[in-house]
N, C-alpha and C positions, 0 to 999 in steps of 0.2 A: 590348507586353508591358512590364511594369514591372520595375524593377531586382529587386524582391522575387520576382516571378513567375520571372525568369530564374534567380536564385539558388536558388529552390525546385527548379526544373526540374533544374538542375545537381546539386543535392544528391540528388534522386530518383534520377538516374543513377548517382550514386556509391554509393548504397544497393544498387541492383540489381547493379552491378559488384562490390560487397563479397561478395555471395552467390554470384554467378557464379564469381568467382576462388577462393573457398574450395571450391566444387564441383570445380573443376579442380585444386585443391590447388596453385595458383600463388601461393605465400605471397610470393615476391619482388615480383611485380606487385601483389599485395594490399597490400604494405607502401607502395606509392606513393600509396595513398588517404589515408595517415595524416599528420597534422601532426607536426612533430618532438617537441613536448610533448603529444602525444595520450595519452589515459588510458582504460583499460577498468575499469570498476567493476562488482563482482559482489558484490551486496548479501547473498546468501545462499550464500557458497561451501561446498563440501563439504569434509570433512575433508582436509587436506593441500594445500589450494588457497587461494591468497591472496585477499583482497578487492579488490585493485587490481594492475594492471600499468601502470606509469608511464613514459612515454617510448616514442617509436617504436622505438628500438633495443631495448628490453626487450620491447615487444610482438611485434616480430619474432622475437626469439629464442625466446620462449614458444611462438609459433605455429608456428615451424619444428618445435619438438620435439613439440607437440601433434598436428600434421598428419602427422608421421612415423610416428604410430601408427595411422593410418587407412588401410585399404585403399580405402575410398570415403567420400564425405562428400556428403550431399544436404540441401538446405533447401528447404522449400516455403514461400513467402511466402503468407500467408493473408489478411493485411490490411496496408495502408500508410496512416498518418495524418499528413499534413504538418501542422504547426502552423500556424494562421491567420497570426500575426504574430511569428513567431520562426523561428530556424534549425532548430528541433527537427523530427525526423521520428520517429514511433513506428512500430514494425513488429511484427507477430505472425508468428510462423513456426513450422514443425516441422522437426526435425532427424531424419534417419535416417543413421546411419554404420555402417560395419563396420570393427571393429579388426582389426589384424593378428592372425591366428589365429582369425577368424571370429565373435567376440563382436559382437552388435548393440547399438547404442546408439540410442535414441530419446528425444526430449524435446519439450516445447511451450515456446516462449520468447516473451518480450516484450522488445524492446530499444528504447532511446531514443538516437538519434545526435544529436550536435551538431557544428556545422562551424565552421572558421576559414579564411577565404580559400579556400573551396572543398574543404578537407581535413577529414577527421574529427578533431575535437579531443577528443571525449569519446563513449563508447559504454558505456551502462549496460545490463547484461544481467540478465534475471530468468528463472529457470528452476527446475526441481526439482532440488536439489542430490543428492538420493538417486539420481536416475537418472544424473546426471553422475559420480557415484563411480566407476562401471566404467571412465570415461575416466582418471580421477585415479589409480585403481589400476594401470592399464596404463602410465601414465607413470612411476610408481614402480618398475616392473620393467625399464624400458628403460635 
């Protein structure tokens, strides 16, 4: 196995763990997957939601608040595309979550992960912002 194959395998395991820890709502362990200067980019944010979260500390703070509003959170990975000659991994997935109070949130997403030294350095998330608005509105009430 080449170094690139070993790195790709490690990164794929991190992506799977990323979604498993979100399902378990274990944001503290999920935070261990991130580089200190990690960044989340949301290219089409809903009203009241920023287009980036910069730095591991800010990401953890935001996701503690976000996941505090979910009774449950599930993601179904529908496709994973590791880049042939880069650290990038593209993932297609579907979310189904229930907010506290019973409101259901569903969406179909595409995400691009980038890594640095085995940790997530960037996460680009593409989704329907109209559907995510229900989650943002719940955050505003919390």
